[in-house]
PDB file with SEQRES, HELIX, SHEET and CRYST1 records, atoms N, CA, C and O in Angstrom:
SEQRES   1 A   82  MET ASN THR GLY MET VAL ARG LEU ASN ILE THR LEU PRO          
SEQRES   2 A   82  LEU SER ILE SER LYS GLU LEU ASN GLN PHE SER GLY PRO          
SEQRES   3 A   82  ARG LYS ARG SER LYS PHE ILE ALA GLU ALA ILE THR TYR          
SEQRES   4 A   82  ARG ILE ASN GLN LEU LYS LYS LYS LYS MET GLU GLY LEU          
SEQRES   5 A   82  LEU ALA GLU GLY TYR LYS ALA THR LYS ASP GLU THR LEU          
SEQRES   6 A   82  GLU ILE ALA LYS ALA PHE GLU VAL ILE ASP LEU GLY THR          
SEQRES   7 A   82  TRP ASP GLU TYR                                              
HELIX    1 AA1 LEU A   14  SER A   24  1                                  11    
HELIX    2 AA2 ARG A   29  ALA A   59  1                                  31    
HELIX    3 AA3 LYS A   61  GLY A   77  1                                  17    
CRYST1    1.000    1.000    1.000  90.00  90.00  90.00 P 1           1          
ATOM      1  N   MET A   1       0.799  -1.190  -0.030  1.00  0.00           N  
ATOM      2  CA  MET A   1       0.005  -0.041  -0.040  1.00  0.00           C  
ATOM      3  C   MET A   1       0.917   1.253  -0.014  1.00  0.00           C  
ATOM      4  O   MET A   1       1.913   1.309   0.708  1.00  0.00           O  
ATOM      5  N   ASN A   2       0.554   2.208  -0.774  1.00  0.00           N  
ATOM      6  CA  ASN A   2       1.247   3.475  -0.851  1.00  0.00           C  
ATOM      7  C   ASN A   2       1.104   4.241   0.488  1.00  0.00           C  
ATOM      8  O   ASN A   2      -0.017   4.488   0.930  1.00  0.00           O  
ATOM      9  N   THR A   3       2.134   4.586   1.080  1.00  0.00           N  
ATOM     10  CA  THR A   3       2.031   5.336   2.450  1.00  0.00           C  
ATOM     11  C   THR A   3       1.948   6.787   2.222  1.00  0.00           C  
ATOM     12  O   THR A   3       1.655   7.499   3.182  1.00  0.00           O  
ATOM     13  N   GLY A   4       2.188   7.359   0.967  1.00  0.00           N  
ATOM     14  CA  GLY A   4       1.986   8.728   0.724  1.00  0.00           C  
ATOM     15  C   GLY A   4       0.545   9.147   0.869  1.00  0.00           C  
ATOM     16  O   GLY A   4      -0.389   8.418   0.535  1.00  0.00           O  
ATOM     17  N   MET A   5       0.400  10.385   1.395  1.00  0.00           N  
ATOM     18  CA  MET A   5      -0.979  10.870   1.646  1.00  0.00           C  
ATOM     19  C   MET A   5      -1.199  12.118   0.845  1.00  0.00           C  
ATOM     20  O   MET A   5      -0.222  12.772   0.481  1.00  0.00           O  
ATOM     21  N   VAL A   6      -2.403  12.485   0.550  1.00  0.00           N  
ATOM     22  CA  VAL A   6      -2.782  13.731  -0.108  1.00  0.00           C  
ATOM     23  C   VAL A   6      -4.027  14.305   0.565  1.00  0.00           C  
ATOM     24  O   VAL A   6      -4.967  13.592   0.919  1.00  0.00           O  
ATOM     25  N   ARG A   7      -3.987  15.614   0.721  1.00  0.00           N  
ATOM     26  CA  ARG A   7      -5.132  16.245   1.389  1.00  0.00           C  
ATOM     27  C   ARG A   7      -6.138  16.651   0.264  1.00  0.00           C  
ATOM     28  O   ARG A   7      -5.741  17.246  -0.738  1.00  0.00           O  
ATOM     29  N   LEU A   8      -7.464  16.313   0.454  1.00  0.00           N  
ATOM     30  CA  LEU A   8      -8.468  16.626  -0.436  1.00  0.00           C  
ATOM     31  C   LEU A   8      -9.486  17.533   0.223  1.00  0.00           C  
ATOM     32  O   LEU A   8      -9.678  17.463   1.437  1.00  0.00           O  
ATOM     33  N   ASN A   9     -10.139  18.380  -0.547  1.00  0.00           N  
ATOM     34  CA  ASN A   9     -11.168  19.227  -0.056  1.00  0.00           C  
ATOM     35  C   ASN A   9     -12.429  18.724  -0.758  1.00  0.00           C  
ATOM     36  O   ASN A   9     -12.588  18.947  -1.958  1.00  0.00           O  
ATOM     37  N   ILE A  10     -13.326  18.050  -0.039  1.00  0.00           N  
ATOM     38  CA  ILE A  10     -14.525  17.504  -0.703  1.00  0.00           C  
ATOM     39  C   ILE A  10     -15.786  18.101  -0.155  1.00  0.00           C  
ATOM     40  O   ILE A  10     -15.755  18.574   0.981  1.00  0.00           O  
ATOM     41  N   THR A  11     -16.913  18.124  -0.867  1.00  0.00           N  
ATOM     42  CA  THR A  11     -18.192  18.629  -0.488  1.00  0.00           C  
ATOM     43  C   THR A  11     -19.127  17.465  -0.411  1.00  0.00           C  
ATOM     44  O   THR A  11     -19.250  16.718  -1.381  1.00  0.00           O  
ATOM     45  N   LEU A  12     -19.820  17.269   0.744  1.00  0.00           N  
ATOM     46  CA  LEU A  12     -20.757  16.255   0.898  1.00  0.00           C  
ATOM     47  C   LEU A  12     -22.143  16.878   1.367  1.00  0.00           C  
ATOM     48  O   LEU A  12     -22.170  17.912   2.035  1.00  0.00           O  
ATOM     49  N   PRO A  13     -23.195  16.256   1.018  1.00  0.00           N  
ATOM     50  CA  PRO A  13     -24.503  16.666   1.551  1.00  0.00           C  
ATOM     51  C   PRO A  13     -24.513  16.557   3.101  1.00  0.00           C  
ATOM     52  O   PRO A  13     -23.926  15.635   3.666  1.00  0.00           O  
ATOM     53  N   LEU A  14     -25.176  17.498   3.758  1.00  0.00           N  
ATOM     54  CA  LEU A  14     -25.203  17.575   5.226  1.00  0.00           C  
ATOM     55  C   LEU A  14     -25.617  16.196   5.832  1.00  0.00           C  
ATOM     56  O   LEU A  14     -25.020  15.704   6.789  1.00  0.00           O  
ATOM     57  N   SER A  15     -26.626  15.638   5.245  1.00  0.00           N  
ATOM     58  CA  SER A  15     -27.104  14.345   5.777  1.00  0.00           C  
ATOM     59  C   SER A  15     -26.047  13.240   5.777  1.00  0.00           C  
ATOM     60  O   SER A  15     -25.924  12.446   6.710  1.00  0.00           O  
ATOM     61  N   ILE A  16     -25.293  13.237   4.678  1.00  0.00           N  
ATOM     62  CA  ILE A  16     -24.197  12.149   4.610  1.00  0.00           C  
ATOM     63  C   ILE A  16     -23.068  12.485   5.600  1.00  0.00           C  
ATOM     64  O   ILE A  16     -22.464  11.603   6.211  1.00  0.00           O  
ATOM     65  N   SER A  17     -22.799  13.853   5.739  1.00  0.00           N  
ATOM     66  CA  SER A  17     -21.780  14.282   6.727  1.00  0.00           C  
ATOM     67  C   SER A  17     -22.166  13.851   8.107  1.00  0.00           C  
ATOM     68  O   SER A  17     -21.318  13.372   8.860  1.00  0.00           O  
ATOM     69  N   LYS A  18     -23.408  14.002   8.464  1.00  0.00           N  
ATOM     70  CA  LYS A  18     -23.923  13.560   9.827  1.00  0.00           C  
ATOM     71  C   LYS A  18     -23.777  12.064  10.003  1.00  0.00           C  
ATOM     72  O   LYS A  18     -23.297  11.607  11.041  1.00  0.00           O  
ATOM     73  N   GLU A  19     -24.176  11.304   9.022  1.00  0.00           N  
ATOM     74  CA  GLU A  19     -24.054   9.889   9.149  1.00  0.00           C  
ATOM     75  C   GLU A  19     -22.552   9.445   9.201  1.00  0.00           C  
ATOM     76  O   GLU A  19     -22.191   8.530   9.941  1.00  0.00           O  
ATOM     77  N   LEU A  20     -21.737  10.095   8.427  1.00  0.00           N  
ATOM     78  CA  LEU A  20     -20.285   9.767   8.465  1.00  0.00           C  
ATOM     79  C   LEU A  20     -19.788   9.964   9.923  1.00  0.00           C  
ATOM     80  O   LEU A  20     -19.091   9.101  10.456  1.00  0.00           O  
ATOM     81  N   ASN A  21     -20.139  11.075  10.548  1.00  0.00           N  
ATOM     82  CA  ASN A  21     -19.654  11.386  11.899  1.00  0.00           C  
ATOM     83  C   ASN A  21     -20.179  10.306  12.883  1.00  0.00           C  
ATOM     84  O   ASN A  21     -19.475   9.945  13.826  1.00  0.00           O  
ATOM     85  N   GLN A  22     -21.371   9.809  12.672  1.00  0.00           N  
ATOM     86  CA  GLN A  22     -21.983   8.815  13.582  1.00  0.00           C  
ATOM     87  C   GLN A  22     -21.226   7.533  13.426  1.00  0.00           C  
ATOM     88  O   GLN A  22     -20.919   6.892  14.431  1.00  0.00           O  
ATOM     89  N   PHE A  23     -20.888   7.096  12.151  1.00  0.00           N  
ATOM     90  CA  PHE A  23     -20.321   5.743  12.049  1.00  0.00           C  
ATOM     91  C   PHE A  23     -18.756   5.777  12.118  1.00  0.00           C  
ATOM     92  O   PHE A  23     -18.141   4.761  12.442  1.00  0.00           O  
ATOM     93  N   SER A  24     -18.127   6.919  11.819  1.00  0.00           N  
ATOM     94  CA  SER A  24     -16.649   6.918  11.776  1.00  0.00           C  
ATOM     95  C   SER A  24     -15.996   7.164  13.105  1.00  0.00           C  
ATOM     96  O   SER A  24     -14.866   6.757  13.374  1.00  0.00           O  
ATOM     97  N   GLY A  25     -16.788   7.876  13.956  1.00  0.00           N  
ATOM     98  CA  GLY A  25     -16.208   8.200  15.226  1.00  0.00           C  
ATOM     99  C   GLY A  25     -15.384   9.550  15.063  1.00  0.00           C  
ATOM    100  O   GLY A  25     -15.113   9.982  13.943  1.00  0.00           O  
ATOM    101  N   PRO A  26     -15.024  10.153  16.152  1.00  0.00           N  
ATOM    102  CA  PRO A  26     -14.290  11.436  16.095  1.00  0.00           C  
ATOM    103  C   PRO A  26     -12.812  11.155  15.552  1.00  0.00           C  
ATOM    104  O   PRO A  26     -12.113  10.209  15.916  1.00  0.00           O  
ATOM    105  N   ARG A  27     -12.479  12.061  14.690  1.00  0.00           N  
ATOM    106  CA  ARG A  27     -11.128  12.084  14.099  1.00  0.00           C  
ATOM    107  C   ARG A  27     -10.741  10.808  13.328  1.00  0.00           C  
ATOM    108  O   ARG A  27      -9.559  10.482  13.227  1.00  0.00           O  
ATOM    109  N   LYS A  28     -11.751  10.079  12.778  1.00  0.00           N  
ATOM    110  CA  LYS A  28     -11.506   8.868  11.994  1.00  0.00           C  
ATOM    111  C   LYS A  28     -12.196   8.946  10.690  1.00  0.00           C  
ATOM    112  O   LYS A  28     -12.320   7.939   9.993  1.00  0.00           O  
ATOM    113  N   ARG A  29     -12.668  10.142  10.318  1.00  0.00           N  
ATOM    114  CA  ARG A  29     -13.377  10.236   8.961  1.00  0.00           C  
ATOM    115  C   ARG A  29     -12.477   9.918   7.850  1.00  0.00           C  
ATOM    116  O   ARG A  29     -12.942   9.232   6.940  1.00  0.00           O  
ATOM    117  N   SER A  30     -11.264  10.312   7.783  1.00  0.00           N  
ATOM    118  CA  SER A  30     -10.415  10.020   6.646  1.00  0.00           C  
ATOM    119  C   SER A  30     -10.247   8.536   6.424  1.00  0.00           C  
ATOM    120  O   SER A  30     -10.391   8.032   5.310  1.00  0.00           O  
ATOM    121  N   LYS A  31      -9.934   7.836   7.523  1.00  0.00           N  
ATOM    122  CA  LYS A  31      -9.836   6.369   7.339  1.00  0.00           C  
ATOM    123  C   LYS A  31     -11.104   5.760   6.913  1.00  0.00           C  
ATOM    124  O   LYS A  31     -11.065   4.847   6.089  1.00  0.00           O  
ATOM    125  N   PHE A  32     -12.233   6.173   7.393  1.00  0.00           N  
ATOM    126  CA  PHE A  32     -13.561   5.648   6.952  1.00  0.00           C  
ATOM    127  C   PHE A  32     -13.811   5.904   5.515  1.00  0.00           C  
ATOM    128  O   PHE A  32     -14.222   5.014   4.770  1.00  0.00           O  
ATOM    129  N   ILE A  33     -13.554   7.176   5.099  1.00  0.00           N  
ATOM    130  CA  ILE A  33     -13.721   7.525   3.701  1.00  0.00           C  
ATOM    131  C   ILE A  33     -12.857   6.746   2.679  1.00  0.00           C  
ATOM    132  O   ILE A  33     -13.269   6.311   1.604  1.00  0.00           O  
ATOM    133  N   ALA A  34     -11.560   6.629   3.182  1.00  0.00           N  
ATOM    134  CA  ALA A  34     -10.584   5.819   2.329  1.00  0.00           C  
ATOM    135  C   ALA A  34     -11.100   4.437   2.197  1.00  0.00           C  
ATOM    136  O   ALA A  34     -11.070   3.886   1.097  1.00  0.00           O  
ATOM    137  N   GLU A  35     -11.603   3.801   3.315  1.00  0.00           N  
ATOM    138  CA  GLU A  35     -11.997   2.427   3.277  1.00  0.00           C  
ATOM    139  C   GLU A  35     -13.264   2.323   2.346  1.00  0.00           C  
ATOM    140  O   GLU A  35     -13.413   1.374   1.577  1.00  0.00           O  
ATOM    141  N   ALA A  36     -14.142   3.325   2.457  1.00  0.00           N  
ATOM    142  CA  ALA A  36     -15.388   3.234   1.600  1.00  0.00           C  
ATOM    143  C   ALA A  36     -15.071   3.405   0.186  1.00  0.00           C  
ATOM    144  O   ALA A  36     -15.677   2.736  -0.651  1.00  0.00           O  
ATOM    145  N   ILE A  37     -14.097   4.318  -0.178  1.00  0.00           N  
ATOM    146  CA  ILE A  37     -13.695   4.567  -1.581  1.00  0.00           C  
ATOM    147  C   ILE A  37     -13.047   3.280  -2.068  1.00  0.00           C  
ATOM    148  O   ILE A  37     -13.380   2.799  -3.151  1.00  0.00           O  
ATOM    149  N   THR A  38     -12.142   2.721  -1.306  1.00  0.00           N  
ATOM    150  CA  THR A  38     -11.405   1.514  -1.741  1.00  0.00           C  
ATOM    151  C   THR A  38     -12.430   0.375  -1.953  1.00  0.00           C  
ATOM    152  O   THR A  38     -12.282  -0.370  -2.922  1.00  0.00           O  
ATOM    153  N   TYR A  39     -13.437   0.207  -1.118  1.00  0.00           N  
ATOM    154  CA  TYR A  39     -14.492  -0.825  -1.308  1.00  0.00           C  
ATOM    155  C   TYR A  39     -15.224  -0.604  -2.621  1.00  0.00           C  
ATOM    156  O   TYR A  39     -15.431  -1.550  -3.381  1.00  0.00           O  
ATOM    157  N   ARG A  40     -15.623   0.646  -2.900  1.00  0.00           N  
ATOM    158  CA  ARG A  40     -16.369   1.016  -4.097  1.00  0.00           C  
ATOM    159  C   ARG A  40     -15.461   0.817  -5.349  1.00  0.00           C  
ATOM    160  O   ARG A  40     -15.919   0.323  -6.379  1.00  0.00           O  
ATOM    161  N   ILE A  41     -14.296   1.173  -5.247  1.00  0.00           N  
ATOM    162  CA  ILE A  41     -13.336   0.956  -6.459  1.00  0.00           C  
ATOM    163  C   ILE A  41     -13.193  -0.528  -6.783  1.00  0.00           C  
ATOM    164  O   ILE A  41     -13.177  -0.905  -7.954  1.00  0.00           O  
ATOM    165  N   ASN A  42     -13.084  -1.416  -5.705  1.00  0.00           N  
ATOM    166  CA  ASN A  42     -12.917  -2.811  -5.927  1.00  0.00           C  
ATOM    167  C   ASN A  42     -14.161  -3.374  -6.521  1.00  0.00           C  
ATOM    168  O   ASN A  42     -14.091  -4.282  -7.350  1.00  0.00           O  
ATOM    169  N   GLN A  43     -15.383  -2.834  -6.102  1.00  0.00           N  
ATOM    170  CA  GLN A  43     -16.609  -3.302  -6.782  1.00  0.00           C  
ATOM    171  C   GLN A  43     -16.649  -2.916  -8.228  1.00  0.00           C  
ATOM    172  O   GLN A  43     -17.106  -3.699  -9.061  1.00  0.00           O  
ATOM    173  N   LEU A  44     -16.195  -1.759  -8.550  1.00  0.00           N  
ATOM    174  CA  LEU A  44     -16.256  -1.263  -9.958  1.00  0.00           C  
ATOM    175  C   LEU A  44     -15.169  -2.125 -10.792  1.00  0.00           C  
ATOM    176  O   LEU A  44     -15.391  -2.473 -11.952  1.00  0.00           O  
ATOM    177  N   LYS A  45     -14.128  -2.400 -10.190  1.00  0.00           N  
ATOM    178  CA  LYS A  45     -13.120  -3.223 -10.852  1.00  0.00           C  
ATOM    179  C   LYS A  45     -13.603  -4.645 -11.167  1.00  0.00           C  
ATOM    180  O   LYS A  45     -13.353  -5.226 -12.224  1.00  0.00           O  
ATOM    181  N   LYS A  46     -14.312  -5.146 -10.157  1.00  0.00           N  
ATOM    182  CA  LYS A  46     -14.880  -6.576 -10.298  1.00  0.00           C  
ATOM    183  C   LYS A  46     -15.999  -6.501 -11.427  1.00  0.00           C  
ATOM    184  O   LYS A  46     -16.084  -7.378 -12.287  1.00  0.00           O  
ATOM    185  N   LYS A  47     -16.743  -5.543 -11.380  1.00  0.00           N  
ATOM    186  CA  LYS A  47     -17.846  -5.399 -12.364  1.00  0.00           C  
ATOM    187  C   LYS A  47     -17.288  -5.298 -13.779  1.00  0.00           C  
ATOM    188  O   LYS A  47     -17.822  -5.890 -14.717  1.00  0.00           O  
ATOM    189  N   LYS A  48     -16.211  -4.544 -13.915  1.00  0.00           N  
ATOM    190  CA  LYS A  48     -15.566  -4.349 -15.162  1.00  0.00           C  
ATOM    191  C   LYS A  48     -14.891  -5.662 -15.672  1.00  0.00           C  
ATOM    192  O   LYS A  48     -14.933  -5.999 -16.855  1.00  0.00           O  
ATOM    193  N   MET A  49     -14.282  -6.361 -14.715  1.00  0.00           N  
ATOM    194  CA  MET A  49     -13.623  -7.655 -15.054  1.00  0.00           C  
ATOM    195  C   MET A  49     -14.748  -8.699 -15.464  1.00  0.00           C  
ATOM    196  O   MET A  49     -14.534  -9.469 -16.401  1.00  0.00           O  
ATOM    197  N   GLU A  50     -15.846  -8.721 -14.821  1.00  0.00           N  
ATOM    198  CA  GLU A  50     -16.875  -9.580 -15.180  1.00  0.00           C  
ATOM    199  C   GLU A  50     -17.408  -9.306 -16.596  1.00  0.00           C  
ATOM    200  O   GLU A  50     -17.687 -10.225 -17.366  1.00  0.00           O  
ATOM    201  N   GLY A  51     -17.536  -8.034 -16.903  1.00  0.00           N  
ATOM    202  CA  GLY A  51     -17.926  -7.596 -18.215  1.00  0.00           C  
ATOM    203  C   GLY A  51     -16.981  -8.069 -19.366  1.00  0.00           C  
ATOM    204  O   GLY A  51     -17.373  -8.597 -20.407  1.00  0.00           O  
ATOM    205  N   LEU A  52     -15.653  -7.800 -19.029  1.00  0.00           N  
ATOM    206  CA  LEU A  52     -14.644  -8.293 -19.989  1.00  0.00           C  
ATOM    207  C   LEU A  52     -14.667  -9.775 -20.138  1.00  0.00           C  
ATOM    208  O   LEU A  52     -14.531 -10.266 -21.258  1.00  0.00           O  
ATOM    209  N   LEU A  53     -14.828 -10.509 -19.096  1.00  0.00           N  
ATOM    210  CA  LEU A  53     -14.823 -11.955 -19.185  1.00  0.00           C  
ATOM    211  C   LEU A  53     -16.073 -12.406 -19.975  1.00  0.00           C  
ATOM    212  O   LEU A  53     -15.989 -13.309 -20.808  1.00  0.00           O  
ATOM    213  N   ALA A  54     -17.190 -11.791 -19.714  1.00  0.00           N  
ATOM    214  CA  ALA A  54     -18.384 -12.142 -20.455  1.00  0.00           C  
ATOM    215  C   ALA A  54     -18.246 -11.889 -21.924  1.00  0.00           C  
ATOM    216  O   ALA A  54     -18.639 -12.694 -22.769  1.00  0.00           O  
ATOM    217  N   GLU A  55     -17.672 -10.738 -22.204  1.00  0.00           N  
ATOM    218  CA  GLU A  55     -17.389 -10.367 -23.584  1.00  0.00           C  
ATOM    219  C   GLU A  55     -16.417 -11.396 -24.299  1.00  0.00           C  
ATOM    220  O   GLU A  55     -16.605 -11.787 -25.451  1.00  0.00           O  
ATOM    221  N   GLY A  56     -15.433 -11.767 -23.554  1.00  0.00           N  
ATOM    222  CA  GLY A  56     -14.468 -12.779 -24.016  1.00  0.00           C  
ATOM    223  C   GLY A  56     -15.081 -14.097 -24.285  1.00  0.00           C  
ATOM    224  O   GLY A  56     -14.755 -14.748 -25.277  1.00  0.00           O  
ATOM    225  N   TYR A  57     -16.011 -14.535 -23.384  1.00  0.00           N  
ATOM    226  CA  TYR A  57     -16.645 -15.842 -23.524  1.00  0.00           C  
ATOM    227  C   TYR A  57     -17.586 -15.759 -24.731  1.00  0.00           C  
ATOM    228  O   TYR A  57     -17.675 -16.723 -25.492  1.00  0.00           O  
ATOM    229  N   LYS A  58     -18.276 -14.662 -24.925  1.00  0.00           N  
ATOM    230  CA  LYS A  58     -19.147 -14.552 -26.101  1.00  0.00           C  
ATOM    231  C   LYS A  58     -18.387 -14.506 -27.357  1.00  0.00           C  
ATOM    232  O   LYS A  58     -18.857 -14.996 -28.384  1.00  0.00           O  
ATOM    233  N   ALA A  59     -17.151 -13.901 -27.324  1.00  0.00           N  
ATOM    234  CA  ALA A  59     -16.331 -13.804 -28.615  1.00  0.00           C  
ATOM    235  C   ALA A  59     -15.752 -15.180 -28.935  1.00  0.00           C  
ATOM    236  O   ALA A  59     -15.506 -15.464 -30.107  1.00  0.00           O  
ATOM    237  N   THR A  60     -15.524 -16.038 -27.954  1.00  0.00           N  
ATOM    238  CA  THR A  60     -14.900 -17.339 -28.298  1.00  0.00           C  
ATOM    239  C   THR A  60     -15.902 -18.495 -28.221  1.00  0.00           C  
ATOM    240  O   THR A  60     -15.530 -19.667 -28.278  1.00  0.00           O  
ATOM    241  N   LYS A  61     -17.155 -18.141 -28.093  1.00  0.00           N  
ATOM    242  CA  LYS A  61     -18.176 -19.171 -27.982  1.00  0.00           C  
ATOM    243  C   LYS A  61     -18.140 -20.199 -29.161  1.00  0.00           C  
ATOM    244  O   LYS A  61     -18.133 -21.404 -28.907  1.00  0.00           O  
ATOM    245  N   ASP A  62     -18.117 -19.755 -30.398  1.00  0.00           N  
ATOM    246  CA  ASP A  62     -18.123 -20.734 -31.510  1.00  0.00           C  
ATOM    247  C   ASP A  62     -16.835 -21.623 -31.478  1.00  0.00           C  
ATOM    248  O   ASP A  62     -16.917 -22.830 -31.703  1.00  0.00           O  
ATOM    249  N   GLU A  63     -15.696 -21.037 -31.208  1.00  0.00           N  
ATOM    250  CA  GLU A  63     -14.440 -21.694 -31.173  1.00  0.00           C  
ATOM    251  C   GLU A  63     -14.519 -22.788 -30.074  1.00  0.00           C  
ATOM    252  O   GLU A  63     -14.129 -23.936 -30.289  1.00  0.00           O  
ATOM    253  N   THR A  64     -15.055 -22.375 -28.856  1.00  0.00           N  
ATOM    254  CA  THR A  64     -15.066 -23.307 -27.735  1.00  0.00           C  
ATOM    255  C   THR A  64     -16.017 -24.481 -28.089  1.00  0.00           C  
ATOM    256  O   THR A  64     -15.729 -25.627 -27.743  1.00  0.00           O  
ATOM    257  N   LEU A  65     -17.143 -24.199 -28.774  1.00  0.00           N  
ATOM    258  CA  LEU A  65     -18.028 -25.349 -29.158  1.00  0.00           C  
ATOM    259  C   LEU A  65     -17.405 -26.332 -30.074  1.00  0.00           C  
ATOM    260  O   LEU A  65     -17.557 -27.546 -29.935  1.00  0.00           O  
ATOM    261  N   GLU A  66     -16.662 -25.756 -31.063  1.00  0.00           N  
ATOM    262  CA  GLU A  66     -15.981 -26.622 -32.032  1.00  0.00           C  
ATOM    263  C   GLU A  66     -14.974 -27.526 -31.332  1.00  0.00           C  
ATOM    264  O   GLU A  66     -14.840 -28.707 -31.652  1.00  0.00           O  
ATOM    265  N   ILE A  67     -14.281 -26.948 -30.381  1.00  0.00           N  
ATOM    266  CA  ILE A  67     -13.291 -27.750 -29.614  1.00  0.00           C  
ATOM    267  C   ILE A  67     -13.959 -28.825 -28.824  1.00  0.00           C  
ATOM    268  O   ILE A  67     -13.496 -29.965 -28.792  1.00  0.00           O  
ATOM    269  N   ALA A  68     -15.089 -28.462 -28.158  1.00  0.00           N  
ATOM    270  CA  ALA A  68     -15.772 -29.457 -27.325  1.00  0.00           C  
ATOM    271  C   ALA A  68     -16.334 -30.569 -28.212  1.00  0.00           C  
ATOM    272  O   ALA A  68     -16.308 -31.737 -27.825  1.00  0.00           O  
ATOM    273  N   LYS A  69     -16.840 -30.219 -29.394  1.00  0.00           N  
ATOM    274  CA  LYS A  69     -17.444 -31.181 -30.369  1.00  0.00           C  
ATOM    275  C   LYS A  69     -16.299 -32.126 -30.831  1.00  0.00           C  
ATOM    276  O   LYS A  69     -16.531 -33.328 -30.957  1.00  0.00           O  
ATOM    277  N   ALA A  70     -15.159 -31.649 -31.066  1.00  0.00           N  
ATOM    278  CA  ALA A  70     -14.029 -32.392 -31.582  1.00  0.00           C  
ATOM    279  C   ALA A  70     -13.630 -33.470 -30.516  1.00  0.00           C  
ATOM    280  O   ALA A  70     -13.224 -34.574 -30.879  1.00  0.00           O  
ATOM    281  N   PHE A  71     -13.743 -33.157 -29.300  1.00  0.00           N  
ATOM    282  CA  PHE A  71     -13.318 -34.100 -28.180  1.00  0.00           C  
ATOM    283  C   PHE A  71     -14.493 -34.956 -27.647  1.00  0.00           C  
ATOM    284  O   PHE A  71     -14.319 -35.857 -26.828  1.00  0.00           O  
ATOM    285  N   GLU A  72     -15.666 -34.632 -28.145  1.00  0.00           N  
ATOM    286  CA  GLU A  72     -16.824 -35.306 -27.669  1.00  0.00           C  
ATOM    287  C   GLU A  72     -16.727 -36.903 -27.718  1.00  0.00           C  
ATOM    288  O   GLU A  72     -17.024 -37.643 -26.780  1.00  0.00           O  
ATOM    289  N   VAL A  73     -16.276 -37.295 -28.932  1.00  0.00           N  
ATOM    290  CA  VAL A  73     -16.152 -38.759 -29.145  1.00  0.00           C  
ATOM    291  C   VAL A  73     -15.161 -39.416 -28.208  1.00  0.00           C  
ATOM    292  O   VAL A  73     -15.389 -40.512 -27.695  1.00  0.00           O  
ATOM    293  N   ILE A  74     -14.103 -38.749 -28.006  1.00  0.00           N  
ATOM    294  CA  ILE A  74     -13.105 -39.253 -27.012  1.00  0.00           C  
ATOM    295  C   ILE A  74     -13.589 -39.203 -25.552  1.00  0.00           C  
ATOM    296  O   ILE A  74     -13.299 -40.110 -24.771  1.00  0.00           O  
ATOM    297  N   ASP A  75     -14.293 -38.190 -25.204  1.00  0.00           N  
ATOM    298  CA  ASP A  75     -14.801 -38.051 -23.881  1.00  0.00           C  
ATOM    299  C   ASP A  75     -15.841 -39.143 -23.671  1.00  0.00           C  
ATOM    300  O   ASP A  75     -15.770 -39.897 -22.700  1.00  0.00           O  
ATOM    301  N   LEU A  76     -16.776 -39.226 -24.554  1.00  0.00           N  
ATOM    302  CA  LEU A  76     -17.880 -40.270 -24.337  1.00  0.00           C  
ATOM    303  C   LEU A  76     -17.298 -41.625 -24.423  1.00  0.00           C  
ATOM    304  O   LEU A  76     -17.766 -42.497 -23.691  1.00  0.00           O  
ATOM    305  N   GLY A  77     -16.347 -41.899 -25.221  1.00  0.00           N  
ATOM    306  CA  GLY A  77     -15.774 -43.257 -25.402  1.00  0.00           C  
ATOM    307  C   GLY A  77     -15.054 -43.795 -24.240  1.00  0.00           C  
ATOM    308  O   GLY A  77     -14.810 -45.000 -24.175  1.00  0.00           O  
ATOM    309  N   THR A  78     -14.671 -42.905 -23.244  1.00  0.00           N  
ATOM    310  CA  THR A  78     -13.942 -43.456 -22.111  1.00  0.00           C  
ATOM    311  C   THR A  78     -14.796 -43.606 -20.951  1.00  0.00           C  
ATOM    312  O   THR A  78     -14.307 -43.997 -19.891  1.00  0.00           O  
ATOM    313  N   TRP A  79     -16.088 -43.318 -21.060  1.00  0.00           N  
ATOM    314  CA  TRP A  79     -17.017 -43.488 -19.938  1.00  0.00           C  
ATOM    315  C   TRP A  79     -17.461 -45.016 -19.807  1.00  0.00           C  
ATOM    316  O   TRP A  79     -17.748 -45.675 -20.806  1.00  0.00           O  
ATOM    317  N   ASP A  80     -17.498 -45.494 -18.620  1.00  0.00           N  
ATOM    318  CA  ASP A  80     -18.003 -46.870 -18.508  1.00  0.00           C  
ATOM    319  C   ASP A  80     -19.507 -46.895 -18.702  1.00  0.00           C  
ATOM    320  O   ASP A  80     -20.223 -45.939 -18.402  1.00  0.00           O  
ATOM    321  N   GLU A  81     -19.948 -48.021 -19.212  1.00  0.00           N  
ATOM    322  CA  GLU A  81     -21.350 -48.194 -19.518  1.00  0.00           C  
ATOM    323  C   GLU A  81     -21.978 -48.780 -18.300  1.00  0.00           C  
ATOM    324  O   GLU A  81     -21.450 -49.728 -17.720  1.00  0.00           O  
ATOM    325  N   TYR A  82     -23.155 -48.210 -17.878  1.00  0.00           N  
ATOM    326  CA  TYR A  82     -23.840 -48.939 -16.723  1.00  0.00           C  
ATOM    327  C   TYR A  82     -25.141 -49.414 -17.128  1.00  0.00           C  
ATOM    328  O   TYR A  82     -25.850 -50.029 -16.331  1.00  0.00           O  
TER     329      TYR A  82                                                      
END                                                                             
């Protein structure tokens, strides 16, 4: 984790500021905000990655089906019959 710090001047609605003070405790707002932002950024990264994966799966769907079909005979041929 980067230990460098930067001071920001942000504007929040009064209601959010009051809730922040209730949940963060005195003199711990910066840590609370940093954790909240980190959490949200991770959510957005995950959503972006899921979108990229879905896009990749769709783009290679036909190729994947062809490969599966090519090995179908081998796969089914090795199964025991019951």
